[in-house]
C-alpha positions in Angstrom: 0.1 0.1 0.1 1.2 3.5 -0.9 1.0 6.2 1.6 -1.0 9.2 1.0 0.4 12.7 0.5 -1.5 14.7 3.2 -1.2 17.9 1.3 -2.6 16.5 -2.0 -4.7 13.5 -0.5 -3.2 11.4 -3.4 -0.2 9.0 -3.5 3.2 10.7 -3.2 4.7 11.5 -6.8 8.2 12.1 -7.9 9.1 15.5 -6.9 6.9 16.2 -4.0 8.6 18.2 -1.3 8.8 17.1 2.3 8.7 19.8 5.3 12.5 19.3 5.8 13.3 20.0 2.1 13.9 16.3 0.9 12.0 15.3 -2.5 10.2 12.3 -3.0 11.8 10.0 -5.5 9.9 6.6 -5.5 8.3 3.8 -3.8 10.4 0.4 -3.5 8.8 -2.8 -3.9 9.5 -3.7 -0.1 7.0 -3.3 2.4 7.5 -1.9 6.0 5.9 -3.5 9.2 2.9 -1.1 9.0 1.9 -2.5 5.5 3.2 0.7 3.5 5.9 0.5 0.7 9.3 1.8 1.6 9.9 5.2 0.2 13.0 7.0 -1.3 13.5 10.7 -0.3 16.5 12.5 -1.9 18.2 15.8 -0.6 17.6 18.5 -3.4 21.4 18.0 -4.6 20.8 14.4 -5.0 17.6 14.5 -6.7 19.1 16.8 -9.4 21.7 14.4 -9.8 19.1 11.5 -10.1 17.1 13.4 -12.4 19.9 14.2 -14.8 21.0 10.4 -14.6 17.7 9.4 -15.5 17.4 11.8 -18.5 20.7 10.7 -19.6 19.6 7.0 -19.4 16.4 7.5 -21.4 17.9 9.5 -24.0 20.7 6.7 -24.4 18.0 4.1 -24.4 16.0 5.9 -26.9 18.9 6.7 -29.3 21.5 4.2 -28.4 25.0 4.8 -28.3 27.4 5.0 -31.7 29.0 1.7 -30.5 25.7 0.0 -30.0 24.7 0.9 -33.6 28.0 0.0 -35.2 27.5 -3.7 -33.8 24.1 -4.1 -35.0 25.2 -3.5 -38.8 28.1 -6.2 -38.8 
């Protein structure tokens, strides 16, 4: 079960801000003893790095790398 964000009355979404400045990143597939999924909260700096890594990973997956393309035409 996913915890509800008290400010929006819906599940936490990537980018939701906590009172201490940490930013919600994702739920894990592991459950805590209270039945809720564990949550990943990142500091603002770590959140920016994760966002850049995610964008880079998606761009590489979509376009491929030049070495990947060279191997497919062999």
